[in-house]
Structures are given as structure tokens and as C-alpha cells.
PDB file of N, CA, C and O in Angstrom:
ATOM      1  N   MET A   1       0.721  -0.884  -0.179  1.00  0.00           N
ATOM      2  CA  MET A   1       0.014  -0.059  -0.208  1.00  0.00           C
ATOM      3  C   MET A   1       1.313   1.137   0.003  1.00  0.00           C
ATOM      4  O   MET A   1       2.395   1.016   0.576  1.00  0.00           O
ATOM      5  N   VAL A   2       0.623   2.467  -0.807  1.00  0.00           N
ATOM      6  CA  VAL A   2       1.373   3.136  -0.822  1.00  0.00           C
ATOM      7  C   VAL A   2       0.438   4.512  -0.030  1.00  0.00           C
ATOM      8  O   VAL A   2      -0.782   4.511   0.134  1.00  0.00           O
ATOM      9  N   ASP A   3       0.997   5.159   0.208  1.00  0.00           N
ATOM     10  CA  ASP A   3       0.678   6.972   0.696  1.00  0.00           C
ATOM     11  C   ASP A   3       0.686   7.715  -0.571  1.00  0.00           C
ATOM     12  O   ASP A   3       1.678   7.892  -1.278  1.00  0.00           O
ATOM     13  N   SER A   4      -1.151   8.361  -0.915  1.00  0.00           N
ATOM     14  CA  SER A   4      -1.218   8.998  -2.237  1.00  0.00           C
ATOM     15  C   SER A   4      -0.651  10.246  -1.950  1.00  0.00           C
ATOM     16  O   SER A   4      -0.309  10.778  -3.006  1.00  0.00           O
ATOM     17  N   THR A   5      -0.309  11.207  -0.596  1.00  0.00           N
ATOM     18  CA  THR A   5       0.155  12.422  -0.215  1.00  0.00           C
ATOM     19  C   THR A   5       1.719  12.235  -0.595  1.00  0.00           C
ATOM     20  O   THR A   5       2.228  12.542  -1.673  1.00  0.00           O
ATOM     21  N   THR A   6       2.328  11.700   0.452  1.00  0.00           N
ATOM     22  CA  THR A   6       3.631  11.321   0.276  1.00  0.00           C
ATOM     23  C   THR A   6       4.086  10.203  -0.820  1.00  0.00           C
ATOM     24  O   THR A   6       5.265  10.079  -1.154  1.00  0.00           O
ATOM     25  N   GLY A   7       3.547   9.794  -1.088  1.00  0.00           N
ATOM     26  CA  GLY A   7       4.394   8.088  -2.096  1.00  0.00           C
ATOM     27  C   GLY A   7       5.271   7.466  -1.356  1.00  0.00           C
ATOM     28  O   GLY A   7       6.227   6.862  -1.842  1.00  0.00           O
ATOM     29  N   GLU A   8       4.999   7.566   0.087  1.00  0.00           N
ATOM     30  CA  GLU A   8       5.720   6.585   0.704  1.00  0.00           C
ATOM     31  C   GLU A   8       5.187   5.603   0.531  1.00  0.00           C
ATOM     32  O   GLU A   8       4.011   5.744   0.193  1.00  0.00           O
ATOM     33  N   VAL A   9       5.814   3.807   0.677  1.00  0.00           N
ATOM     34  CA  VAL A   9       5.048   2.538   0.620  1.00  0.00           C
ATOM     35  C   VAL A   9       4.992   2.433   2.361  1.00  0.00           C
ATOM     36  O   VAL A   9       5.857   2.366   3.235  1.00  0.00           O
ATOM     37  N   LEU A  10       3.127   2.462   2.350  1.00  0.00           N
ATOM     38  CA  LEU A  10       3.588   1.481   3.862  1.00  0.00           C
ATOM     39  C   LEU A  10       3.465   0.276   4.051  1.00  0.00           C
ATOM     40  O   LEU A  10       3.461   0.156   5.276  1.00  0.00           O
ATOM     41  N   PHE A  11       3.356  -0.744   3.576  1.00  0.00           N
ATOM     42  CA  PHE A  11       4.028  -1.864   3.969  1.00  0.00           C
ATOM     43  C   PHE A  11       3.252  -2.445   2.439  1.00  0.00           C
ATOM     44  O   PHE A  11       2.403  -1.747   1.885  1.00  0.00           O
ATOM     45  N   HIS A  12       3.693  -3.847   1.858  1.00  0.00           N
ATOM     46  CA  HIS A  12       3.268  -4.868   1.208  1.00  0.00           C
ATOM     47  C   HIS A  12       3.664  -5.866   1.250  1.00  0.00           C
ATOM     48  O   HIS A  12       4.652  -5.993   1.973  1.00  0.00           O
ATOM     49  N   LYS A  13       3.076  -7.300   0.425  1.00  0.00           N
ATOM     50  CA  LYS A  13       2.662  -8.601   0.920  1.00  0.00           C
ATOM     51  C   LYS A  13       3.798  -8.835  -0.279  1.00  0.00           C
ATOM     52  O   LYS A  13       3.814  -8.504  -1.464  1.00  0.00           O
ATOM     53  N   LYS A  14       4.798  -9.599   0.618  1.00  0.00           N
ATOM     54  CA  LYS A  14       5.129 -10.586  -0.427  1.00  0.00           C
ATOM     55  C   LYS A  14       4.560 -11.542  -1.348  1.00  0.00           C
ATOM     56  O   LYS A  14       3.704 -12.212  -0.770  1.00  0.00           O
ATOM     57  N   ALA A  15       4.700 -11.839  -2.475  1.00  0.00           N
ATOM     58  CA  ALA A  15       4.262 -12.620  -2.938  1.00  0.00           C
ATOM     59  C   ALA A  15       5.021 -14.370  -3.073  1.00  0.00           C
ATOM     60  O   ALA A  15       6.209 -14.577  -3.321  1.00  0.00           O
ATOM     61  N   LYS A  16       3.858 -15.556  -2.811  1.00  0.00           N
ATOM     62  CA  LYS A  16       4.235 -16.172  -2.644  1.00  0.00           C
ATOM     63  C   LYS A  16       4.994 -17.235  -3.336  1.00  0.00           C
ATOM     64  O   LYS A  16       4.345 -17.626  -4.306  1.00  0.00           O
ATOM     65  N   GLY A  17       6.113 -17.847  -3.206  1.00  0.00           N
ATOM     66  CA  GLY A  17       6.853 -18.394  -4.062  1.00  0.00           C
ATOM     67  C   GLY A  17       6.630 -19.971  -3.868  1.00  0.00           C
ATOM     68  O   GLY A  17       5.630 -20.354  -3.261  1.00  0.00           O
ATOM     69  N   PRO A  18       7.415 -20.742  -4.301  1.00  0.00           N
ATOM     70  CA  PRO A  18       7.622 -22.511  -3.901  1.00  0.00           C
ATOM     71  C   PRO A  18       7.587 -22.373  -2.808  1.00  0.00           C
ATOM     72  O   PRO A  18       8.014 -21.392  -2.200  1.00  0.00           O
ATOM     73  N   SER A  19       6.962 -23.530  -2.255  1.00  0.00           N
ATOM     74  CA  SER A  19       7.302 -24.303  -0.869  1.00  0.00           C
ATOM     75  C   SER A  19       8.434 -24.467  -0.198  1.00  0.00           C
ATOM     76  O   SER A  19       8.629 -24.246   0.997  1.00  0.00           O
ATOM     77  N   GLY A  20       9.284 -24.918  -1.114  1.00  0.00           N
ATOM     78  CA  GLY A  20      10.816 -24.625  -0.611  1.00  0.00           C
ATOM     79  C   GLY A  20      10.514 -26.654  -0.566  1.00  0.00           C
ATOM     80  O   GLY A  20      11.463 -27.180   0.015  1.00  0.00           O
ATOM     81  N   ALA A  21       9.687 -27.466  -0.940  1.00  0.00           N
ATOM     82  CA  ALA A  21       9.945 -29.046  -0.055  1.00  0.00           C
ATOM     83  C   ALA A  21      10.626 -29.478  -1.109  1.00  0.00           C
ATOM     84  O   ALA A  21      10.362 -30.669  -1.271  1.00  0.00           O
ATOM     85  N   ASP A  22      11.316 -29.117  -1.842  1.00  0.00           N
ATOM     86  CA  ASP A  22      12.320 -30.019  -2.917  1.00  0.00           C
ATOM     87  C   ASP A  22      13.572 -29.487  -2.348  1.00  0.00           C
ATOM     88  O   ASP A  22      14.413 -30.243  -2.834  1.00  0.00           O
ATOM     89  N   ARG A  23      14.376 -28.397  -1.399  1.00  0.00           N
ATOM     90  CA  ARG A  23      15.335 -27.705  -1.285  1.00  0.00           C
ATOM     91  C   ARG A  23      15.824 -28.017   0.111  1.00  0.00           C
ATOM     92  O   ARG A  23      15.048 -27.982   1.066  1.00  0.00           O
ATOM     93  N   ASP A  24      16.850 -28.261   0.215  1.00  0.00           N
ATOM     94  CA  ASP A  24      17.707 -28.444   1.270  1.00  0.00           C
ATOM     95  C   ASP A  24      17.989 -27.735   2.506  1.00  0.00           C
ATOM     96  O   ASP A  24      18.786 -26.797   2.496  1.00  0.00           O
ATOM     97  N   PHE A  25      17.351 -28.136   3.660  1.00  0.00           N
ATOM     98  CA  PHE A  25      16.722 -26.951   5.139  1.00  0.00           C
ATOM     99  C   PHE A  25      18.073 -26.186   5.362  1.00  0.00           C
ATOM    100  O   PHE A  25      17.905 -25.074   5.862  1.00  0.00           O
ATOM    101  N   ASP A  26      19.114 -26.461   5.154  1.00  0.00           N
ATOM    102  CA  ASP A  26      20.003 -25.648   5.502  1.00  0.00           C
ATOM    103  C   ASP A  26      20.633 -24.350   4.240  1.00  0.00           C
ATOM    104  O   ASP A  26      21.522 -23.562   4.563  1.00  0.00           O
ATOM    105  N   VAL A  27      20.190 -24.343   3.269  1.00  0.00           N
ATOM    106  CA  VAL A  27      19.814 -23.656   2.506  1.00  0.00           C
ATOM    107  C   VAL A  27      18.289 -22.729   2.503  1.00  0.00           C
ATOM    108  O   VAL A  27      18.293 -21.552   2.145  1.00  0.00           O
ATOM    109  N   LEU A  28      17.501 -23.165   2.781  1.00  0.00           N
ATOM    110  CA  LEU A  28      16.229 -22.537   3.289  1.00  0.00           C
ATOM    111  C   LEU A  28      16.431 -21.388   4.556  1.00  0.00           C
ATOM    112  O   LEU A  28      15.972 -20.257   4.714  1.00  0.00           O
ATOM    113  N   LEU A  29      17.660 -22.540   5.656  1.00  0.00           N
ATOM    114  CA  LEU A  29      17.910 -21.711   6.949  1.00  0.00           C
ATOM    115  C   LEU A  29      19.140 -20.240   6.560  1.00  0.00           C
ATOM    116  O   LEU A  29      19.239 -19.226   7.251  1.00  0.00           O
ATOM    117  N   GLU A  30      19.791 -20.488   5.527  1.00  0.00           N
ATOM    118  CA  GLU A  30      20.506 -19.378   5.046  1.00  0.00           C
ATOM    119  C   GLU A  30      19.905 -18.204   4.624  1.00  0.00           C
ATOM    120  O   GLU A  30      20.054 -17.022   4.935  1.00  0.00           O
ATOM    121  N   GLU A  31      18.977 -18.973   3.613  1.00  0.00           N
ATOM    122  CA  GLU A  31      18.248 -17.380   2.817  1.00  0.00           C
ATOM    123  C   GLU A  31      17.322 -17.041   4.030  1.00  0.00           C
ATOM    124  O   GLU A  31      16.912 -15.881   4.090  1.00  0.00           O
ATOM    125  N   LEU A  32      16.937 -17.948   5.027  1.00  0.00           N
ATOM    126  CA  LEU A  32      16.011 -16.994   6.160  1.00  0.00           C
ATOM    127  C   LEU A  32      16.583 -15.697   6.459  1.00  0.00           C
ATOM    128  O   LEU A  32      16.157 -14.547   6.359  1.00  0.00           O
ATOM    129  N   LYS A  33      18.265 -16.493   7.071  1.00  0.00           N
ATOM    130  CA  LYS A  33      19.289 -15.544   7.498  1.00  0.00           C
ATOM    131  C   LYS A  33      19.666 -14.390   7.190  1.00  0.00           C
ATOM    132  O   LYS A  33      19.955 -13.574   8.065  1.00  0.00           O
ATOM    133  N   ALA A  34      19.771 -13.959   5.207  1.00  0.00           N
ATOM    134  CA  ALA A  34      19.314 -13.225   4.878  1.00  0.00           C
ATOM    135  C   ALA A  34      18.461 -11.960   4.629  1.00  0.00           C
ATOM    136  O   ALA A  34      18.730 -10.768   4.480  1.00  0.00           O
ATOM    137  N   GLU A  35      17.300 -12.711   4.643  1.00  0.00           N
ATOM    138  CA  GLU A  35      16.061 -11.663   4.785  1.00  0.00           C
ATOM    139  C   GLU A  35      16.378 -10.862   5.932  1.00  0.00           C
ATOM    140  O   GLU A  35      16.560  -9.648   6.028  1.00  0.00           O
ATOM    141  N   LYS A  36      16.413 -11.966   6.953  1.00  0.00           N
ATOM    142  CA  LYS A  36      16.842 -10.845   8.528  1.00  0.00           C
ATOM    143  C   LYS A  36      17.169 -10.255   8.728  1.00  0.00           C
ATOM    144  O   LYS A  36      16.714  -9.317   9.383  1.00  0.00           O
ATOM    145  N   SER A  37      18.734 -10.479   8.065  1.00  0.00           N
ATOM    146  CA  SER A  37      19.790  -9.035   7.695  1.00  0.00           C
ATOM    147  C   SER A  37      19.409  -7.947   6.980  1.00  0.00           C
ATOM    148  O   SER A  37      19.665  -6.804   7.357  1.00  0.00           O
ATOM    149  N   GLN A  38      18.697  -8.250   5.773  1.00  0.00           N
ATOM    150  CA  GLN A  38      18.213  -7.274   5.044  1.00  0.00           C
ATOM    151  C   GLN A  38      17.315  -6.556   5.688  1.00  0.00           C
ATOM    152  O   GLN A  38      17.348  -5.327   5.613  1.00  0.00           O
ATOM    153  N   ALA A  39      16.053  -7.435   6.669  1.00  0.00           N
ATOM    154  CA  ALA A  39      14.927  -6.256   6.918  1.00  0.00           C
ATOM    155  C   ALA A  39      15.802  -5.449   8.132  1.00  0.00           C
ATOM    156  O   ALA A  39      15.553  -4.244   8.165  1.00  0.00           O
ATOM    157  N   GLU A  40      16.514  -5.794   8.855  1.00  0.00           N
ATOM    158  CA  GLU A  40      17.295  -5.158  10.248  1.00  0.00           C
ATOM    159  C   GLU A  40      18.502  -4.257   9.662  1.00  0.00           C
ATOM    160  O   GLU A  40      18.818  -3.330  10.408  1.00  0.00           O
ATOM    161  N   GLU A  41      19.033  -4.335   8.783  1.00  0.00           N
ATOM    162  CA  GLU A  41      19.392  -2.921   7.765  1.00  0.00           C
ATOM    163  C   GLU A  41      18.408  -2.122   7.577  1.00  0.00           C
ATOM    164  O   GLU A  41      18.555  -1.096   8.240  1.00  0.00           O
ATOM    165  N   ILE A  42      17.495  -2.138   6.984  1.00  0.00           N
ATOM    166  CA  ILE A  42      16.159  -1.168   6.546  1.00  0.00           C
ATOM    167  C   ILE A  42      15.243  -0.761   7.728  1.00  0.00           C
ATOM    168  O   ILE A  42      14.873   0.411   7.802  1.00  0.00           O
ATOM    169  N   PHE A  43      14.892  -1.597   8.580  1.00  0.00           N
ATOM    170  CA  PHE A  43      14.537  -0.697  10.485  1.00  0.00           C
ATOM    171  C   PHE A  43      16.019  -0.257  10.545  1.00  0.00           C
ATOM    172  O   PHE A  43      15.527   0.493  11.388  1.00  0.00           O
ATOM    173  N   GLU A  44      17.149  -0.012  10.504  1.00  0.00           N
ATOM    174  CA  GLU A  44      18.002   0.827  10.942  1.00  0.00           C
ATOM    175  C   GLU A  44      18.211   2.044  10.093  1.00  0.00           C
ATOM    176  O   GLU A  44      18.409   3.095  10.704  1.00  0.00           O
ATOM    177  N   ARG A  45      18.199   2.071   8.862  1.00  0.00           N
ATOM    178  CA  ARG A  45      18.015   3.150   7.857  1.00  0.00           C
ATOM    179  C   ARG A  45      16.974   4.031   8.294  1.00  0.00           C
ATOM    180  O   ARG A  45      17.136   5.251   8.313  1.00  0.00           O
ATOM    181  N   GLU A  46      15.976   3.501   8.625  1.00  0.00           N
ATOM    182  CA  GLU A  46      14.430   4.299   8.766  1.00  0.00           C
ATOM    183  C   GLU A  46      14.837   4.573   9.889  1.00  0.00           C
ATOM    184  O   GLU A  46      14.850   5.799  10.002  1.00  0.00           O
ATOM    185  N   VAL A  47      15.379   3.793  11.314  1.00  0.00           N
ATOM    186  CA  VAL A  47      15.299   4.635  11.973  1.00  0.00           C
ATOM    187  C   VAL A  47      16.479   5.834  12.006  1.00  0.00           C
ATOM    188  O   VAL A  47      16.093   6.910  12.462  1.00  0.00           O
ATOM    189  N   GLU A  48      17.549   5.772  11.672  1.00  0.00           N
ATOM    190  CA  GLU A  48      18.644   7.019  11.423  1.00  0.00           C
ATOM    191  C   GLU A  48      17.946   8.253  10.736  1.00  0.00           C
ATOM    192  O   GLU A  48      18.227   9.422  11.000  1.00  0.00           O
ATOM    193  N   ALA A  49      16.586   7.668   9.418  1.00  0.00           N
ATOM    194  CA  ALA A  49      15.882   8.787   8.969  1.00  0.00           C
ATOM    195  C   ALA A  49      15.224   9.660   9.582  1.00  0.00           C
ATOM    196  O   ALA A  49      14.855  10.806   9.326  1.00  0.00           O
ATOM    197  N   HIS A  50      15.103   8.805  10.624  1.00  0.00           N
ATOM    198  CA  HIS A  50      13.984   9.690  11.584  1.00  0.00           C
ATOM    199  C   HIS A  50      14.679  10.104  12.563  1.00  0.00           C
ATOM    200  O   HIS A  50      13.778  10.622  13.223  1.00  0.00           O
ATOM    201  N   LYS A  51      15.377  10.225  13.006  1.00  0.00           N
ATOM    202  CA  LYS A  51      16.642  10.755  13.889  1.00  0.00           C
ATOM    203  C   LYS A  51      16.637  12.407  12.956  1.00  0.00           C
ATOM    204  O   LYS A  51      16.207  13.530  13.216  1.00  0.00           O
ATOM    205  N   ASP A  52      17.246  11.881  11.982  1.00  0.00           N
ATOM    206  CA  ASP A  52      17.835  12.786  10.799  1.00  0.00           C
ATOM    207  C   ASP A  52      16.551  14.125  10.396  1.00  0.00           C
ATOM    208  O   ASP A  52      16.729  15.319  10.155  1.00  0.00           O
ATOM    209  N   ARG A  53      15.222  13.278  10.459  1.00  0.00           N
ATOM    210  CA  ARG A  53      14.018  14.274  10.318  1.00  0.00           C
ATOM    211  C   ARG A  53      14.120  14.947  11.694  1.00  0.00           C
ATOM    212  O   ARG A  53      14.282  16.166  11.733  1.00  0.00           O
ATOM    213  N   ASP A  54      14.032  14.208  12.860  1.00  0.00           N
ATOM    214  CA  ASP A  54      13.765  15.560  14.177  1.00  0.00           C
ATOM    215  C   ASP A  54      14.776  16.440  13.795  1.00  0.00           C
ATOM    216  O   ASP A  54      14.313  17.535  13.475  1.00  0.00           O
ATOM    217  N   ARG A  55      16.502  16.324  13.677  1.00  0.00           N
ATOM    218  CA  ARG A  55      17.091  17.110  13.780  1.00  0.00           C
ATOM    219  C   ARG A  55      16.766  18.309  12.593  1.00  0.00           C
ATOM    220  O   ARG A  55      16.926  19.492  12.896  1.00  0.00           O
ATOM    221  N   LEU A  56      16.282  17.906  11.176  1.00  0.00           N
ATOM    222  CA  LEU A  56      16.196  18.800  10.729  1.00  0.00           C
ATOM    223  C   LEU A  56      14.610  19.696  10.838  1.00  0.00           C
ATOM    224  O   LEU A  56      14.693  20.686  10.111  1.00  0.00           O
ATOM    225  N   LEU A  57      13.623  19.637  11.334  1.00  0.00           N
ATOM    226  CA  LEU A  57      12.476  20.033  12.223  1.00  0.00           C
ATOM    227  C   LEU A  57      13.457  21.028  13.022  1.00  0.00           C
ATOM    228  O   LEU A  57      13.915  22.011  12.438  1.00  0.00           O
ATOM    229  N   GLU A  58      13.761  20.768  14.323  1.00  0.00           N
ATOM    230  CA  GLU A  58      14.818  21.315  15.046  1.00  0.00           C
ATOM    231  C   GLU A  58      15.312  22.698  14.557  1.00  0.00           C
ATOM    232  O   GLU A  58      15.174  23.824  15.037  1.00  0.00           O
ATOM    233  N   GLU A  59      15.957  22.227  13.403  1.00  0.00           N
ATOM    234  CA  GLU A  59      16.541  23.461  12.956  1.00  0.00           C
ATOM    235  C   GLU A  59      15.972  24.421  12.262  1.00  0.00           C
ATOM    236  O   GLU A  59      16.235  25.618  12.152  1.00  0.00           O
ATOM    237  N   ARG A  60      14.875  23.515  11.648  1.00  0.00           N
ATOM    238  CA  ARG A  60      14.033  24.824  10.808  1.00  0.00           C
ATOM    239  C   ARG A  60      13.130  25.482  11.805  1.00  0.00           C
ATOM    240  O   ARG A  60      12.582  26.458  11.291  1.00  0.00           O
ATOM    241  N   PHE A  61      12.816  25.304  12.943  1.00  0.00           N
ATOM    242  CA  PHE A  61      11.722  25.409  14.069  1.00  0.00           C
ATOM    243  C   PHE A  61      13.013  26.519  14.817  1.00  0.00           C
ATOM    244  O   PHE A  61      12.673  27.617  15.257  1.00  0.00           O
ATOM    245  N   GLU A  62      14.252  26.121  14.866  1.00  0.00           N
ATOM    246  CA  GLU A  62      14.975  27.422  15.483  1.00  0.00           C
ATOM    247  C   GLU A  62      15.390  28.585  14.668  1.00  0.00           C
ATOM    248  O   GLU A  62      15.890  29.523  15.288  1.00  0.00           O
ATOM    249  N   GLU A  63      15.297  28.662  13.687  1.00  0.00           N
ATOM    250  CA  GLU A  63      15.637  29.379  12.603  1.00  0.00           C
ATOM    251  C   GLU A  63      14.362  30.200  12.407  1.00  0.00           C
ATOM    252  O   GLU A  63      14.434  31.427  12.488  1.00  0.00           O
ATOM    253  N   ALA A  64      13.066  29.523  12.125  1.00  0.00           N
ATOM    254  CA  ALA A  64      11.549  30.200  12.207  1.00  0.00           C
ATOM    255  C   ALA A  64      11.738  31.140  13.885  1.00  0.00           C
ATOM    256  O   ALA A  64      10.960  32.094  13.872  1.00  0.00           O
ATOM    257  N   LEU A  65      12.424  31.080  15.011  1.00  0.00           N
ATOM    258  CA  LEU A  65      12.106  31.667  16.209  1.00  0.00           C
ATOM    259  C   LEU A  65      13.202  32.353  16.233  1.00  0.00           C
ATOM    260  O   LEU A  65      12.905  33.496  16.580  1.00  0.00           O
ATOM    261  N   ARG A  66      14.604  32.233  15.998  1.00  0.00           N
ATOM    262  CA  ARG A  66      15.314  33.526  15.132  1.00  0.00           C
ATOM    263  C   ARG A  66      14.786  34.675  14.579  1.00  0.00           C
ATOM    264  O   ARG A  66      14.936  35.757  15.148  1.00  0.00           O
ATOM    265  N   GLN A  67      14.130  34.563  13.442  1.00  0.00           N
ATOM    266  CA  GLN A  67      13.438  35.228  12.723  1.00  0.00           C
ATOM    267  C   GLN A  67      12.536  36.101  13.177  1.00  0.00           C
ATOM    268  O   GLN A  67      12.470  37.318  13.002  1.00  0.00           O
ATOM    269  N   ALA A  68      11.807  35.329  13.810  1.00  0.00           N
ATOM    270  CA  ALA A  68      10.686  36.308  14.213  1.00  0.00           C
ATOM    271  C   ALA A  68      10.876  36.388  15.805  1.00  0.00           C
ATOM    272  O   ALA A  68      10.026  35.933  16.570  1.00  0.00           O
ATOM    273  N   LYS A  69      11.999  36.972  16.222  1.00  0.00           N
ATOM    274  CA  LYS A  69      12.671  37.584  17.248  1.00  0.00           C
ATOM    275  C   LYS A  69      13.431  38.531  16.585  1.00  0.00           C
ATOM    276  O   LYS A  69      13.557  39.570  17.233  1.00  0.00           O
ATOM    277  N   ASN A  70      14.213  38.510  15.047  1.00  0.00           N
ATOM    278  CA  ASN A  70      14.995  39.966  14.832  1.00  0.00           C
ATOM    279  C   ASN A  70      13.842  40.721  14.009  1.00  0.00           C
ATOM    280  O   ASN A  70      14.084  41.830  13.534  1.00  0.00           O
ATOM    281  N   ASP A  71      12.575  40.112  13.842  1.00  0.00           N
ATOM    282  CA  ASP A  71      11.573  41.000  12.953  1.00  0.00           C
ATOM    283  C   ASP A  71      10.389  41.026  13.640  1.00  0.00           C
ATOM    284  O   ASP A  71       9.376  40.447  13.247  1.00  0.00           O
ATOM    285  N   PRO A  72      10.469  41.703  14.701  1.00  0.00           N
ATOM    286  CA  PRO A  72       8.931  41.822  15.944  1.00  0.00           C
ATOM    287  C   PRO A  72       8.092  42.416  14.880  1.00  0.00           C
ATOM    288  O   PRO A  72       8.443  42.887  13.798  1.00  0.00           O
ATOM    289  N   ASP A  73       6.586  42.270  15.544  1.00  0.00           N
ATOM    290  CA  ASP A  73       5.488  42.109  15.029  1.00  0.00           C
ATOM    291  C   ASP A  73       4.812  43.178  15.152  1.00  0.00           C
ATOM    292  O   ASP A  73       4.174  43.279  16.200  1.00  0.00           O
ATOM    293  N   ASP A  74       4.719  44.382  14.087  1.00  0.00           N
ATOM    294  CA  ASP A  74       4.324  45.584  14.192  1.00  0.00           C
ATOM    295  C   ASP A  74       2.661  45.394  15.128  1.00  0.00           C
ATOM    296  O   ASP A  74       2.266  46.279  15.886  1.00  0.00           O
ATOM    297  N   GLY A  75       2.292  44.785  15.009  1.00  0.00           N
ATOM    298  CA  GLY A  75       0.560  44.502  15.185  1.00  0.00           C
ATOM    299  C   GLY A  75       0.063  43.669  14.287  1.00  0.00           C
ATOM    300  O   GLY A  75       0.511  42.876  13.459  1.00  0.00           O
ATOM    301  N   PRO A  76      -1.340  44.171  14.775  1.00  0.00           N
ATOM    302  CA  PRO A  76      -2.312  43.737  13.585  1.00  0.00           C
ATOM    303  C   PRO A  76      -2.018  45.093  12.609  1.00  0.00           C
ATOM    304  O   PRO A  76      -1.630  46.246  12.796  1.00  0.00           O
ATOM    305  N   PRO A  77      -2.525  44.082  11.211  1.00  0.00           N
ATOM    306  CA  PRO A  77      -2.580  44.706  10.100  1.00  0.00           C
ATOM    307  C   PRO A  77      -3.629  45.680  10.419  1.00  0.00           C
ATOM    308  O   PRO A  77      -4.299  45.763  11.448  1.00  0.00           O
ATOM    309  N   PRO A  78      -3.665  46.575   9.109  1.00  0.00           N
ATOM    310  CA  PRO A  78      -4.436  47.614   9.444  1.00  0.00           C
ATOM    311  C   PRO A  78      -5.791  47.044   8.778  1.00  0.00           C
ATOM    312  O   PRO A  78      -5.797  46.269   7.822  1.00  0.00           O
ATOM    313  N   ARG A  79      -7.233  47.675   9.595  1.00  0.00           N
ATOM    314  CA  ARG A  79      -8.463  47.107   8.766  1.00  0.00           C
ATOM    315  C   ARG A  79      -8.454  47.715   7.701  1.00  0.00           C
ATOM    316  O   ARG A  79      -8.328  48.940   7.729  1.00  0.00           O
ATOM    317  N   PRO A  80      -8.588  47.012   6.444  1.00  0.00           N
ATOM    318  CA  PRO A  80      -9.643  47.780   5.467  1.00  0.00           C
ATOM    319  C   PRO A  80     -10.347  48.859   5.219  1.00  0.00           C
ATOM    320  O   PRO A  80      -9.978  49.760   4.466  1.00  0.00           O
ATOM    321  N   PHE A  81     -11.435  48.829   5.857  1.00  0.00           N
ATOM    322  CA  PHE A  81     -12.277  50.036   6.355  1.00  0.00           C
ATOM    323  C   PHE A  81     -11.719  51.098   6.855  1.00  0.00           C
ATOM    324  O   PHE A  81     -12.284  52.190   6.912  1.00  0.00           O
ATOM    325  N   ASP A  82     -10.279  50.806   7.358  1.00  0.00           N
ATOM    326  CA  ASP A  82      -9.861  52.597   8.217  1.00  0.00           C
ATOM    327  C   ASP A  82      -8.917  53.277   7.076  1.00  0.00           C
ATOM    328  O   ASP A  82      -8.636  54.464   6.909  1.00  0.00           O
ATOM    329  N   LEU A  83      -8.540  52.166   6.380  1.00  0.00           N
ATOM    330  CA  LEU A  83      -7.977  53.291   4.832  1.00  0.00           C
ATOM    331  C   LEU A  83      -9.038  54.399   4.443  1.00  0.00           C
ATOM    332  O   LEU A  83      -8.321  55.328   4.070  1.00  0.00           O
ATOM    333  N   ASP A  84      -9.769  54.627   4.377  1.00  0.00           N
ATOM    334  CA  ASP A  84     -10.853  55.536   3.649  1.00  0.00           C
ATOM    335  C   ASP A  84     -10.461  56.437   4.357  1.00  0.00           C
ATOM    336  O   ASP A  84     -10.966  57.556   4.269  1.00  0.00           O
TER     337      ASP A  84
END
């Protein structure tokens, strides 16, 4: 399933392959370990991306706060009917 606004893959289902009844148990076990390590790598990558996202949002917030302090608000904008 893909998020329509961000285009990010939310989840997917793996296609069913052969049952593996004709393959050796050791081969199947090695494939399972490879899949597990790949899943762990993807998880770690996403965790790092999430940490980086938090840092970027914090930097953007600090910059906006700095700009707000440097450009003080002059009060509410003039009302249109006061300009007549």
C-alpha cells in the first residue's frame, strides 16, 4: 500500500513462491538469515532517517524562532475600512 500524498510505501505483501519442499533445510535457513539481516538493515536505515528528520525539524524551528525575534511584529495589519 502506498500513501497517496507522500508516495511512501506503507506496507507490501510478499508474493508467494514455491514451498521449498524440494530444497535443502540448510539452504532455506541461510535464505531466512539473509532476509532477516536485510530487514534489520532497512529498519536501521529508517531509524536513522527518522532521527535526521527530527534534527532537521528542530533546525527549521530554531531558524523561524530567530527570524521572529529579529523581525518583531508591528501589531495587527490595518483594517480595510480604516483606509478610507
